[in-house]
mmCIF file of the N, C-alpha and C atoms, coordinates in Angstrom:
data_MODEL
# 
_entry.id   MODEL 
# 
loop_
_atom_site.group_PDB 
_atom_site.id 
_atom_site.type_symbol 
_atom_site.label_atom_id 
_atom_site.label_alt_id 
_atom_site.label_comp_id 
_atom_site.label_asym_id 
_atom_site.label_entity_id 
_atom_site.label_seq_id 
_atom_site.pdbx_PDB_ins_code 
_atom_site.Cartn_x 
_atom_site.Cartn_y 
_atom_site.Cartn_z 
_atom_site.occupancy 
_atom_site.B_iso_or_equiv 
_atom_site.pdbx_formal_charge 
_atom_site.auth_seq_id 
_atom_site.auth_comp_id 
_atom_site.auth_asym_id 
_atom_site.auth_atom_id 
_atom_site.pdbx_PDB_model_num 
ATOM 1   N N  . MET A 1 1  ? 0.535   -1.365 0.079   1.00 0.00 ? 1  MET A N  1 
ATOM 2   C CA . MET A 1 1  ? 0.187   0.026  -0.050  1.00 0.00 ? 1  MET A CA 1 
ATOM 3   C C  . MET A 1 1  ? 1.207   1.326  0.146   1.00 0.00 ? 1  MET A C  1 
ATOM 4   N N  . SER A 1 2  ? 0.438   2.095  -0.502  1.00 0.00 ? 2  SER A N  1 
ATOM 5   C CA . SER A 1 2  ? 1.103   3.070  -0.943  1.00 0.00 ? 2  SER A CA 1 
ATOM 6   C C  . SER A 1 2  ? -0.108  4.555  -0.787  1.00 0.00 ? 2  SER A C  1 
ATOM 7   N N  . ALA A 1 3  ? 0.831   5.451  -0.483  1.00 0.00 ? 3  ALA A N  1 
ATOM 8   C CA . ALA A 1 3  ? 0.069   7.006  0.138   1.00 0.00 ? 3  ALA A CA 1 
ATOM 9   C C  . ALA A 1 3  ? 0.830   8.275  -0.044  1.00 0.00 ? 3  ALA A C  1 
ATOM 10  N N  . VAL A 1 4  ? 0.031   9.011  -1.261  1.00 0.00 ? 4  VAL A N  1 
ATOM 11  C CA . VAL A 1 4  ? 0.387   10.274 -1.296  1.00 0.00 ? 4  VAL A CA 1 
ATOM 12  C C  . VAL A 1 4  ? -0.609  11.066 -1.161  1.00 0.00 ? 4  VAL A C  1 
ATOM 13  N N  . ARG A 1 5  ? -0.009  12.614 -1.020  1.00 0.00 ? 5  ARG A N  1 
ATOM 14  C CA . ARG A 1 5  ? -0.675  13.804 -0.761  1.00 0.00 ? 5  ARG A CA 1 
ATOM 15  C C  . ARG A 1 5  ? -0.537  14.735 -1.947  1.00 0.00 ? 5  ARG A C  1 
ATOM 16  N N  . VAL A 1 6  ? -1.734  14.954 -2.130  1.00 0.00 ? 6  VAL A N  1 
ATOM 17  C CA . VAL A 1 6  ? -1.883  15.704 -3.680  1.00 0.00 ? 6  VAL A CA 1 
ATOM 18  C C  . VAL A 1 6  ? -2.948  17.075 -3.588  1.00 0.00 ? 6  VAL A C  1 
ATOM 19  N N  . ARG A 1 7  ? -2.882  17.969 -4.603  1.00 0.00 ? 7  ARG A N  1 
ATOM 20  C CA . ARG A 1 7  ? -3.740  19.177 -4.494  1.00 0.00 ? 7  ARG A CA 1 
ATOM 21  C C  . ARG A 1 7  ? -4.246  18.590 -5.283  1.00 0.00 ? 7  ARG A C  1 
ATOM 22  N N  . LEU A 1 8  ? -5.700  18.822 -5.637  1.00 0.00 ? 8  LEU A N  1 
ATOM 23  C CA . LEU A 1 8  ? -6.953  18.424 -6.759  1.00 0.00 ? 8  LEU A CA 1 
ATOM 24  C C  . LEU A 1 8  ? -7.333  19.890 -7.430  1.00 0.00 ? 8  LEU A C  1 
ATOM 25  N N  . THR A 1 9  ? -6.796  20.611 -8.057  1.00 0.00 ? 9  THR A N  1 
ATOM 26  C CA . THR A 1 9  ? -7.551  22.094 -8.465  1.00 0.00 ? 9  THR A CA 1 
ATOM 27  C C  . THR A 1 9  ? -8.247  21.573 -9.793  1.00 0.00 ? 9  THR A C  1 
ATOM 28  N N  . PHE A 1 10 ? -9.690  22.113 -9.665  1.00 0.00 ? 10 PHE A N  1 
ATOM 29  C CA . PHE A 1 10 ? -10.490 21.386 -10.669 1.00 0.00 ? 10 PHE A CA 1 
ATOM 30  C C  . PHE A 1 10 ? -11.181 23.062 -11.376 1.00 0.00 ? 10 PHE A C  1 
ATOM 31  N N  . PRO A 1 11 ? -11.380 22.782 -12.493 1.00 0.00 ? 11 PRO A N  1 
ATOM 32  C CA . PRO A 1 11 ? -11.726 23.592 -13.474 1.00 0.00 ? 11 PRO A CA 1 
ATOM 33  C C  . PRO A 1 11 ? -13.357 23.495 -13.601 1.00 0.00 ? 11 PRO A C  1 
ATOM 34  N N  . GLU A 1 12 ? -13.602 24.637 -13.820 1.00 0.00 ? 12 GLU A N  1 
ATOM 35  C CA . GLU A 1 12 ? -15.672 24.874 -13.765 1.00 0.00 ? 12 GLU A CA 1 
ATOM 36  C C  . GLU A 1 12 ? -16.110 24.367 -14.178 1.00 0.00 ? 12 GLU A C  1 
ATOM 37  N N  . HIS A 1 13 ? -15.957 23.634 -15.542 1.00 0.00 ? 13 HIS A N  1 
ATOM 38  C CA . HIS A 1 13 ? -16.717 22.236 -15.980 1.00 0.00 ? 13 HIS A CA 1 
ATOM 39  C C  . HIS A 1 13 ? -16.846 21.087 -15.165 1.00 0.00 ? 13 HIS A C  1 
ATOM 40  N N  . LEU A 1 14 ? -15.971 21.203 -13.973 1.00 0.00 ? 14 LEU A N  1 
ATOM 41  C CA . LEU A 1 14 ? -15.301 19.846 -13.435 1.00 0.00 ? 14 LEU A CA 1 
ATOM 42  C C  . LEU A 1 14 ? -16.559 20.046 -12.211 1.00 0.00 ? 14 LEU A C  1 
ATOM 43  N N  . ILE A 1 15 ? -16.477 20.926 -11.611 1.00 0.00 ? 15 ILE A N  1 
ATOM 44  C CA . ILE A 1 15 ? -16.980 20.801 -10.197 1.00 0.00 ? 15 ILE A CA 1 
ATOM 45  C C  . ILE A 1 15 ? -18.109 20.360 -9.691  1.00 0.00 ? 15 ILE A C  1 
ATOM 46  N N  . LYS A 1 16 ? -19.200 20.001 -10.695 1.00 0.00 ? 16 LYS A N  1 
ATOM 47  C CA . LYS A 1 16 ? -20.357 19.319 -9.970  1.00 0.00 ? 16 LYS A CA 1 
ATOM 48  C C  . LYS A 1 16 ? -20.180 18.073 -10.566 1.00 0.00 ? 16 LYS A C  1 
ATOM 49  N N  . GLU A 1 17 ? -19.138 17.378 -10.970 1.00 0.00 ? 17 GLU A N  1 
ATOM 50  C CA . GLU A 1 17 ? -18.563 16.185 -11.856 1.00 0.00 ? 17 GLU A CA 1 
ATOM 51  C C  . GLU A 1 17 ? -18.102 15.244 -10.201 1.00 0.00 ? 17 GLU A C  1 
ATOM 52  N N  . PRO A 1 18 ? -18.658 14.215 -10.343 1.00 0.00 ? 18 PRO A N  1 
ATOM 53  C CA . PRO A 1 18 ? -18.001 13.265 -9.138  1.00 0.00 ? 18 PRO A CA 1 
ATOM 54  C C  . PRO A 1 18 ? -17.081 12.594 -9.386  1.00 0.00 ? 18 PRO A C  1 
ATOM 55  N N  . VAL A 1 19 ? -16.034 13.191 -9.561  1.00 0.00 ? 19 VAL A N  1 
ATOM 56  C CA . VAL A 1 19 ? -14.800 12.879 -9.813  1.00 0.00 ? 19 VAL A CA 1 
ATOM 57  C C  . VAL A 1 19 ? -14.221 12.048 -8.477  1.00 0.00 ? 19 VAL A C  1 
ATOM 58  N N  . ILE A 1 20 ? -13.576 13.142 -7.218  1.00 0.00 ? 20 ILE A N  1 
ATOM 59  C CA . ILE A 1 20 ? -13.375 11.405 -6.432  1.00 0.00 ? 20 ILE A CA 1 
ATOM 60  C C  . ILE A 1 20 ? -13.937 10.481 -6.306  1.00 0.00 ? 20 ILE A C  1 
ATOM 61  N N  . ALA A 1 21 ? -15.723 10.160 -6.145  1.00 0.00 ? 21 ALA A N  1 
ATOM 62  C CA . ALA A 1 21 ? -15.752 8.987  -6.496  1.00 0.00 ? 21 ALA A CA 1 
ATOM 63  C C  . ALA A 1 21 ? -15.883 7.975  -7.232  1.00 0.00 ? 21 ALA A C  1 
ATOM 64  N N  . ARG A 1 22 ? -15.713 8.307  -8.682  1.00 0.00 ? 22 ARG A N  1 
ATOM 65  C CA . ARG A 1 22 ? -15.352 7.392  -9.195  1.00 0.00 ? 22 ARG A CA 1 
ATOM 66  C C  . ARG A 1 22 ? -13.913 6.813  -9.456  1.00 0.00 ? 22 ARG A C  1 
ATOM 67  N N  . VAL A 1 23 ? -12.915 8.158  -8.683  1.00 0.00 ? 23 VAL A N  1 
ATOM 68  C CA . VAL A 1 23 ? -11.233 7.409  -8.496  1.00 0.00 ? 23 VAL A CA 1 
ATOM 69  C C  . VAL A 1 23 ? -11.888 6.646  -7.326  1.00 0.00 ? 23 VAL A C  1 
ATOM 70  N N  . VAL A 1 24 ? -12.679 6.068  -6.509  1.00 0.00 ? 24 VAL A N  1 
ATOM 71  C CA . VAL A 1 24 ? -12.766 5.383  -5.596  1.00 0.00 ? 24 VAL A CA 1 
ATOM 72  C C  . VAL A 1 24 ? -12.996 3.952  -6.492  1.00 0.00 ? 24 VAL A C  1 
ATOM 73  N N  . GLU A 1 25 ? -14.179 4.678  -6.836  1.00 0.00 ? 25 GLU A N  1 
ATOM 74  C CA . GLU A 1 25 ? -15.084 3.016  -7.624  1.00 0.00 ? 25 GLU A CA 1 
ATOM 75  C C  . GLU A 1 25 ? -14.173 2.602  -8.787  1.00 0.00 ? 25 GLU A C  1 
ATOM 76  N N  . GLU A 1 26 ? -13.406 3.237  -9.735  1.00 0.00 ? 26 GLU A N  1 
ATOM 77  C CA . GLU A 1 26 ? -12.389 2.947  -10.699 1.00 0.00 ? 26 GLU A CA 1 
ATOM 78  C C  . GLU A 1 26 ? -11.175 2.298  -10.379 1.00 0.00 ? 26 GLU A C  1 
ATOM 79  N N  . PHE A 1 27 ? -10.822 3.168  -9.615  1.00 0.00 ? 27 PHE A N  1 
ATOM 80  C CA . PHE A 1 27 ? -9.076  2.402  -9.391  1.00 0.00 ? 27 PHE A CA 1 
ATOM 81  C C  . PHE A 1 27 ? -9.196  2.111  -7.699  1.00 0.00 ? 27 PHE A C  1 
ATOM 82  N N  . ASP A 1 28 ? -10.377 1.805  -7.083  1.00 0.00 ? 28 ASP A N  1 
ATOM 83  C CA . ASP A 1 28 ? -9.629  1.428  -6.000  1.00 0.00 ? 28 ASP A CA 1 
ATOM 84  C C  . ASP A 1 28 ? -8.750  2.274  -4.582  1.00 0.00 ? 28 ASP A C  1 
ATOM 85  N N  . VAL A 1 29 ? -8.595  3.468  -5.024  1.00 0.00 ? 29 VAL A N  1 
ATOM 86  C CA . VAL A 1 29 ? -7.979  4.038  -4.617  1.00 0.00 ? 29 VAL A CA 1 
ATOM 87  C C  . VAL A 1 29 ? -8.732  5.245  -3.473  1.00 0.00 ? 29 VAL A C  1 
ATOM 88  N N  . ARG A 1 30 ? -8.525  5.263  -2.202  1.00 0.00 ? 30 ARG A N  1 
ATOM 89  C CA . ARG A 1 30 ? -8.676  5.902  -1.324  1.00 0.00 ? 30 ARG A CA 1 
ATOM 90  C C  . ARG A 1 30 ? -8.751  6.991  -0.516  1.00 0.00 ? 30 ARG A C  1 
ATOM 91  N N  . PRO A 1 31 ? -9.503  8.450  -0.890  1.00 0.00 ? 31 PRO A N  1 
ATOM 92  C CA . PRO A 1 31 ? -9.057  9.441  -0.747  1.00 0.00 ? 31 PRO A CA 1 
ATOM 93  C C  . PRO A 1 31 ? -9.701  10.625 0.469   1.00 0.00 ? 31 PRO A C  1 
ATOM 94  N N  . ASN A 1 32 ? -8.591  10.799 1.341   1.00 0.00 ? 32 ASN A N  1 
ATOM 95  C CA . ASN A 1 32 ? -8.373  11.284 2.715   1.00 0.00 ? 32 ASN A CA 1 
ATOM 96  C C  . ASN A 1 32 ? -8.248  13.038 2.688   1.00 0.00 ? 32 ASN A C  1 
ATOM 97  N N  . ILE A 1 33 ? -9.731  13.759 2.297   1.00 0.00 ? 33 ILE A N  1 
ATOM 98  C CA . ILE A 1 33 ? -9.777  14.610 2.569   1.00 0.00 ? 33 ILE A CA 1 
ATOM 99  C C  . ILE A 1 33 ? -9.068  15.367 3.789   1.00 0.00 ? 33 ILE A C  1 
ATOM 100 N N  . ARG A 1 34 ? -7.984  16.557 3.430   1.00 0.00 ? 34 ARG A N  1 
ATOM 101 C CA . ARG A 1 34 ? -7.789  16.931 4.501   1.00 0.00 ? 34 ARG A CA 1 
ATOM 102 C C  . ARG A 1 34 ? -8.194  18.959 4.247   1.00 0.00 ? 34 ARG A C  1 
ATOM 103 N N  . ARG A 1 35 ? -8.401  18.959 3.270   1.00 0.00 ? 35 ARG A N  1 
ATOM 104 C CA . ARG A 1 35 ? -8.294  20.227 3.067   1.00 0.00 ? 35 ARG A CA 1 
ATOM 105 C C  . ARG A 1 35 ? -9.369  20.873 2.138   1.00 0.00 ? 35 ARG A C  1 
ATOM 106 N N  . ALA A 1 36 ? -10.610 21.590 2.094   1.00 0.00 ? 36 ALA A N  1 
ATOM 107 C CA . ALA A 1 36 ? -10.997 22.007 0.657   1.00 0.00 ? 36 ALA A CA 1 
ATOM 108 C C  . ALA A 1 36 ? -12.041 23.147 0.630   1.00 0.00 ? 36 ALA A C  1 
ATOM 109 N N  . LYS A 1 37 ? -11.504 23.744 -0.762  1.00 0.00 ? 37 LYS A N  1 
ATOM 110 C CA . LYS A 1 37 ? -12.149 24.519 -0.874  1.00 0.00 ? 37 LYS A CA 1 
ATOM 111 C C  . LYS A 1 37 ? -12.782 24.489 -2.459  1.00 0.00 ? 37 LYS A C  1 
ATOM 112 N N  . VAL A 1 38 ? -14.454 25.159 -2.119  1.00 0.00 ? 38 VAL A N  1 
ATOM 113 C CA . VAL A 1 38 ? -15.022 24.637 -3.394  1.00 0.00 ? 38 VAL A CA 1 
ATOM 114 C C  . VAL A 1 38 ? -16.377 26.039 -3.752  1.00 0.00 ? 38 VAL A C  1 
ATOM 115 N N  . GLU A 1 39 ? -16.092 26.783 -4.956  1.00 0.00 ? 39 GLU A N  1 
ATOM 116 C CA . GLU A 1 39 ? -17.212 27.233 -5.326  1.00 0.00 ? 39 GLU A CA 1 
ATOM 117 C C  . GLU A 1 39 ? -17.795 27.329 -6.342  1.00 0.00 ? 39 GLU A C  1 
ATOM 118 N N  . ASP A 1 40 ? -18.745 27.885 -6.943  1.00 0.00 ? 40 ASP A N  1 
ATOM 119 C CA . ASP A 1 40 ? -18.842 27.807 -8.317  1.00 0.00 ? 40 ASP A CA 1 
ATOM 120 C C  . ASP A 1 40 ? -18.564 27.650 -9.369  1.00 0.00 ? 40 ASP A C  1 
ATOM 121 N N  . SER A 1 41 ? -17.389 28.103 -9.459  1.00 0.00 ? 41 SER A N  1 
ATOM 122 C CA . SER A 1 41 ? -16.680 28.470 -11.153 1.00 0.00 ? 41 SER A CA 1 
ATOM 123 C C  . SER A 1 41 ? -14.957 27.765 -10.486 1.00 0.00 ? 41 SER A C  1 
ATOM 124 N N  . PHE A 1 42 ? -14.989 27.018 -9.600  1.00 0.00 ? 42 PHE A N  1 
ATOM 125 C CA . PHE A 1 42 ? -13.189 26.933 -9.173  1.00 0.00 ? 42 PHE A CA 1 
ATOM 126 C C  . PHE A 1 42 ? -13.412 26.213 -7.737  1.00 0.00 ? 42 PHE A C  1 
ATOM 127 N N  . GLY A 1 43 ? -12.393 24.704 -7.494  1.00 0.00 ? 43 GLY A N  1 
ATOM 128 C CA . GLY A 1 43 ? -12.694 24.126 -6.330  1.00 0.00 ? 43 GLY A CA 1 
ATOM 129 C C  . GLY A 1 43 ? -11.246 23.840 -6.621  1.00 0.00 ? 43 GLY A C  1 
ATOM 130 N N  . TRP A 1 44 ? -10.670 23.393 -4.898  1.00 0.00 ? 44 TRP A N  1 
ATOM 131 C CA . TRP A 1 44 ? -9.662  22.697 -5.149  1.00 0.00 ? 44 TRP A CA 1 
ATOM 132 C C  . TRP A 1 44 ? -9.683  21.795 -4.049  1.00 0.00 ? 44 TRP A C  1 
ATOM 133 N N  . ILE A 1 45 ? -8.674  20.846 -3.572  1.00 0.00 ? 45 ILE A N  1 
ATOM 134 C CA . ILE A 1 45 ? -9.079  20.165 -2.654  1.00 0.00 ? 45 ILE A CA 1 
ATOM 135 C C  . ILE A 1 45 ? -7.221  19.526 -2.143  1.00 0.00 ? 45 ILE A C  1 
ATOM 136 N N  . VAL A 1 46 ? -6.982  19.271 -1.405  1.00 0.00 ? 46 VAL A N  1 
ATOM 137 C CA . VAL A 1 46 ? -5.783  18.673 -0.531  1.00 0.00 ? 46 VAL A CA 1 
ATOM 138 C C  . VAL A 1 46 ? -6.447  17.743 0.233   1.00 0.00 ? 46 VAL A C  1 
ATOM 139 N N  . CYS A 1 47 ? -5.964  16.462 -0.564  1.00 0.00 ? 47 CYS A N  1 
ATOM 140 C CA . CYS A 1 47 ? -5.779  14.728 -0.050  1.00 0.00 ? 47 CYS A CA 1 
ATOM 141 C C  . CYS A 1 47 ? -4.806  13.689 -0.029  1.00 0.00 ? 47 CYS A C  1 
ATOM 142 N N  . GLU A 1 48 ? -5.215  12.600 0.817   1.00 0.00 ? 48 GLU A N  1 
ATOM 143 C CA . GLU A 1 48 ? -4.110  11.910 1.006   1.00 0.00 ? 48 GLU A CA 1 
ATOM 144 C C  . GLU A 1 48 ? -4.488  10.600 -0.121  1.00 0.00 ? 48 GLU A C  1 
ATOM 145 N N  . LEU A 1 49 ? -4.069  10.035 -0.871  1.00 0.00 ? 49 LEU A N  1 
ATOM 146 C CA . LEU A 1 49 ? -4.446  9.279  -1.763  1.00 0.00 ? 49 LEU A CA 1 
ATOM 147 C C  . LEU A 1 49 ? -3.803  7.571  -1.284  1.00 0.00 ? 49 LEU A C  1 
ATOM 148 N N  . ASP A 1 50 ? -4.416  7.119  -0.810  1.00 0.00 ? 50 ASP A N  1 
ATOM 149 C CA . ASP A 1 50 ? -4.282  5.934  -0.032  1.00 0.00 ? 50 ASP A CA 1 
ATOM 150 C C  . ASP A 1 50 ? -4.772  4.343  -1.201  1.00 0.00 ? 50 ASP A C  1 
ATOM 151 N N  . GLY A 1 51 ? -3.547  3.529  -1.463  1.00 0.00 ? 51 GLY A N  1 
ATOM 152 C CA . GLY A 1 51 ? -3.928  2.532  -2.670  1.00 0.00 ? 51 GLY A CA 1 
ATOM 153 C C  . GLY A 1 51 ? -2.837  1.930  -2.918  1.00 0.00 ? 51 GLY A C  1 
ATOM 154 N N  . ASP A 1 52 ? -3.036  0.528  -4.208  1.00 0.00 ? 52 ASP A N  1 
ATOM 155 C CA . ASP A 1 52 ? -1.720  0.430  -4.589  1.00 0.00 ? 52 ASP A CA 1 
ATOM 156 C C  . ASP A 1 52 ? -1.001  1.038  -5.182  1.00 0.00 ? 52 ASP A C  1 
ATOM 157 N N  . HIS A 1 53 ? 0.573   1.525  -5.280  1.00 0.00 ? 53 HIS A N  1 
ATOM 158 C CA . HIS A 1 53 ? 1.364   2.508  -6.087  1.00 0.00 ? 53 HIS A CA 1 
ATOM 159 C C  . HIS A 1 53 ? 0.695   2.495  -7.611  1.00 0.00 ? 53 HIS A C  1 
ATOM 160 N N  . ASP A 1 54 ? 0.719   1.585  -7.848  1.00 0.00 ? 54 ASP A N  1 
ATOM 161 C CA . ASP A 1 54 ? -0.215  1.642  -9.555  1.00 0.00 ? 54 ASP A CA 1 
ATOM 162 C C  . ASP A 1 54 ? -1.462  2.780  -9.577  1.00 0.00 ? 54 ASP A C  1 
ATOM 163 N N  . SER A 1 55 ? -2.612  1.616  -8.724  1.00 0.00 ? 55 SER A N  1 
ATOM 164 C CA . SER A 1 55 ? -3.947  2.475  -8.909  1.00 0.00 ? 55 SER A CA 1 
ATOM 165 C C  . SER A 1 55 ? -3.378  3.622  -8.792  1.00 0.00 ? 55 SER A C  1 
ATOM 166 N N  . ILE A 1 56 ? -2.908  4.209  -7.891  1.00 0.00 ? 56 ILE A N  1 
ATOM 167 C CA . ILE A 1 56 ? -2.911  5.729  -7.419  1.00 0.00 ? 56 ILE A CA 1 
ATOM 168 C C  . ILE A 1 56 ? -2.146  6.318  -8.629  1.00 0.00 ? 56 ILE A C  1 
ATOM 169 N N  . GLU A 1 57 ? -1.093  5.770  -9.482  1.00 0.00 ? 57 GLU A N  1 
ATOM 170 C CA . GLU A 1 57 ? -0.548  6.492  -10.929 1.00 0.00 ? 57 GLU A CA 1 
ATOM 171 C C  . GLU A 1 57 ? -2.204  6.182  -11.972 1.00 0.00 ? 57 GLU A C  1 
ATOM 172 N N  . GLN A 1 58 ? -2.585  5.043  -12.181 1.00 0.00 ? 58 GLN A N  1 
ATOM 173 C CA . GLN A 1 58 ? -3.517  5.237  -12.981 1.00 0.00 ? 58 GLN A CA 1 
ATOM 174 C C  . GLN A 1 58 ? -4.570  6.509  -12.544 1.00 0.00 ? 58 GLN A C  1 
ATOM 175 N N  . ALA A 1 59 ? -4.632  6.763  -11.156 1.00 0.00 ? 59 ALA A N  1 
ATOM 176 C CA . ALA A 1 59 ? -5.879  7.606  -11.022 1.00 0.00 ? 59 ALA A CA 1 
ATOM 177 C C  . ALA A 1 59 ? -5.473  9.124  -11.472 1.00 0.00 ? 59 ALA A C  1 
ATOM 178 N N  . VAL A 1 60 ? -4.061  9.048  -10.840 1.00 0.00 ? 60 VAL A N  1 
ATOM 179 C CA . VAL A 1 60 ? -3.550  10.049 -11.295 1.00 0.00 ? 60 VAL A CA 1 
ATOM 180 C C  . VAL A 1 60 ? -3.642  10.976 -12.834 1.00 0.00 ? 60 VAL A C  1 
ATOM 181 N N  . THR A 1 61 ? -3.245  9.574  -13.502 1.00 0.00 ? 61 THR A N  1 
ATOM 182 C CA . THR A 1 61 ? -2.949  10.533 -14.858 1.00 0.00 ? 61 THR A CA 1 
ATOM 183 C C  . THR A 1 61 ? -4.179  10.470 -15.249 1.00 0.00 ? 61 THR A C  1 
ATOM 184 N N  . TRP A 1 62 ? -5.523  9.614  -14.977 1.00 0.00 ? 62 TRP A N  1 
ATOM 185 C CA . TRP A 1 62 ? -6.869  9.380  -15.447 1.00 0.00 ? 62 TRP A CA 1 
ATOM 186 C C  . TRP A 1 62 ? -7.345  11.101 -15.111 1.00 0.00 ? 62 TRP A C  1 
ATOM 187 N N  . MET A 1 63 ? -7.367  11.935 -14.014 1.00 0.00 ? 63 MET A N  1 
ATOM 188 C CA . MET A 1 63 ? -7.738  12.686 -13.507 1.00 0.00 ? 63 MET A CA 1 
ATOM 189 C C  . MET A 1 63 ? -7.525  14.039 -14.227 1.00 0.00 ? 63 MET A C  1 
ATOM 190 N N  . ARG A 1 64 ? -5.543  13.551 -14.296 1.00 0.00 ? 64 ARG A N  1 
ATOM 191 C CA . ARG A 1 64 ? -4.854  15.259 -15.071 1.00 0.00 ? 64 ARG A CA 1 
ATOM 192 C C  . ARG A 1 64 ? -5.783  14.971 -16.672 1.00 0.00 ? 64 ARG A C  1 
ATOM 193 N N  . GLY A 1 65 ? -5.804  13.779 -17.813 1.00 0.00 ? 65 GLY A N  1 
ATOM 194 C CA . GLY A 1 65 ? -6.756  13.719 -18.376 1.00 0.00 ? 65 GLY A CA 1 
ATOM 195 C C  . GLY A 1 65 ? -8.170  13.774 -18.666 1.00 0.00 ? 65 GLY A C  1 
ATOM 196 N N  . LEU A 1 66 ? -8.814  14.395 -17.362 1.00 0.00 ? 66 LEU A N  1 
ATOM 197 C CA . LEU A 1 66 ? -10.439 14.906 -17.346 1.00 0.00 ? 66 LEU A CA 1 
ATOM 198 C C  . LEU A 1 66 ? -10.088 16.642 -17.323 1.00 0.00 ? 66 LEU A C  1 
ATOM 199 N N  . GLY A 1 67 ? -8.801  16.840 -16.838 1.00 0.00 ? 67 GLY A N  1 
ATOM 200 C CA . GLY A 1 67 ? -8.948  18.802 -16.739 1.00 0.00 ? 67 GLY A CA 1 
ATOM 201 C C  . GLY A 1 67 ? -8.070  18.863 -15.508 1.00 0.00 ? 67 GLY A C  1 
ATOM 202 N N  . VAL A 1 68 ? -8.207  17.692 -14.755 1.00 0.00 ? 68 VAL A N  1 
ATOM 203 C CA . VAL A 1 68 ? -7.972  18.042 -13.316 1.00 0.00 ? 68 VAL A CA 1 
ATOM 204 C C  . VAL A 1 68 ? -6.365  18.531 -12.945 1.00 0.00 ? 68 VAL A C  1 
ATOM 205 N N  . GLU A 1 69 ? -5.625  19.307 -12.350 1.00 0.00 ? 69 GLU A N  1 
ATOM 206 C CA . GLU A 1 69 ? -4.702  19.726 -12.473 1.00 0.00 ? 69 GLU A CA 1 
ATOM 207 C C  . GLU A 1 69 ? -4.018  19.253 -10.637 1.00 0.00 ? 69 GLU A C  1 
ATOM 208 N N  . VAL A 1 70 ? -2.698  17.948 -10.875 1.00 0.00 ? 70 VAL A N  1 
ATOM 209 C CA . VAL A 1 70 ? -2.853  17.473 -10.249 1.00 0.00 ? 70 VAL A CA 1 
ATOM 210 C C  . VAL A 1 70 ? -1.486  17.959 -9.398  1.00 0.00 ? 70 VAL A C  1 
ATOM 211 N N  . ASP A 1 71 ? -1.122  17.986 -8.593  1.00 0.00 ? 71 ASP A N  1 
ATOM 212 C CA . ASP A 1 71 ? 0.247   18.677 -8.119  1.00 0.00 ? 71 ASP A CA 1 
ATOM 213 C C  . ASP A 1 71 ? 0.645   17.518 -7.231  1.00 0.00 ? 71 ASP A C  1 
ATOM 214 N N  . LEU A 1 72 ? 1.622   17.112 -6.952  1.00 0.00 ? 72 LEU A N  1 
ATOM 215 C CA . LEU A 1 72 ? 2.424   15.902 -5.741  1.00 0.00 ? 72 LEU A CA 1 
ATOM 216 C C  . LEU A 1 72 ? 2.792   16.499 -4.558  1.00 0.00 ? 72 LEU A C  1 
ATOM 217 N N  . LEU A 1 73 ? 2.464   16.840 -3.551  1.00 0.00 ? 73 LEU A N  1 
ATOM 218 C CA . LEU A 1 73 ? 2.781   17.369 -2.417  1.00 0.00 ? 73 LEU A CA 1 
ATOM 219 C C  . LEU A 1 73 ? 3.905   16.300 -1.875  1.00 0.00 ? 73 LEU A C  1 
ATOM 220 N N  . GLY A 1 74 ? 3.723   15.166 -2.051  1.00 0.00 ? 74 GLY A N  1 
ATOM 221 C CA . GLY A 1 74 ? 4.748   14.189 -1.077  1.00 0.00 ? 74 GLY A CA 1 
ATOM 222 C C  . GLY A 1 74 ? 4.205   12.876 -0.945  1.00 0.00 ? 74 GLY A C  1 
ATOM 223 N N  . ASP A 1 75 ? 4.612   12.109 -0.185  1.00 0.00 ? 75 ASP A N  1 
ATOM 224 C CA . ASP A 1 75 ? 4.433   11.002 0.242   1.00 0.00 ? 75 ASP A CA 1 
ATOM 225 C C  . ASP A 1 75 ? 4.270   11.475 1.626   1.00 0.00 ? 75 ASP A C  1 
ATOM 226 N N  . VAL A 1 76 ? 3.009   10.252 1.877   1.00 0.00 ? 76 VAL A N  1 
ATOM 227 C CA . VAL A 1 76 ? 2.462   10.797 3.448   1.00 0.00 ? 76 VAL A CA 1 
ATOM 228 C C  . VAL A 1 76 ? 3.432   9.889  4.073   1.00 0.00 ? 76 VAL A C  1 
ATOM 229 N N  . VAL A 1 77 ? 3.642   10.654 5.756   1.00 0.00 ? 77 VAL A N  1 
ATOM 230 C CA . VAL A 1 77 ? 4.786   9.625  6.129   1.00 0.00 ? 77 VAL A CA 1 
ATOM 231 C C  . VAL A 1 77 ? 3.735   9.539  7.631   1.00 0.00 ? 77 VAL A C  1 
ATOM 232 N N  . GLU A 1 78 ? 3.438   8.276  8.134   1.00 0.00 ? 78 GLU A N  1 
ATOM 233 C CA . GLU A 1 78 ? 2.633   7.904  9.268   1.00 0.00 ? 78 GLU A CA 1 
ATOM 234 C C  . GLU A 1 78 ? 3.274   8.312  10.488  1.00 0.00 ? 78 GLU A C  1 
ATOM 235 N N  . GLY A 1 79 ? 3.039   8.974  11.807  1.00 0.00 ? 79 GLY A N  1 
ATOM 236 C CA . GLY A 1 79 ? 3.993   8.998  12.331  1.00 0.00 ? 79 GLY A CA 1 
ATOM 237 C C  . GLY A 1 79 ? 3.291   8.729  13.676  1.00 0.00 ? 79 GLY A C  1 
# 
């Protein structure tokens, strides 16, 4: 199992789409949302993505393909 911290920035056309739900369903990646701000025309989420390393990479690639800006903030260190 791997975990990475990411910042997801959503453009206006994706604000009402269930992107996070699809990540869970299609890639078996579990998000742990730490912070978020969503408005009518813009939104961002800082979360930890937990799951198999390859599944996380596939989920990130898929989200980028949709138009979500994905910034990798680093591996999550459990302490």
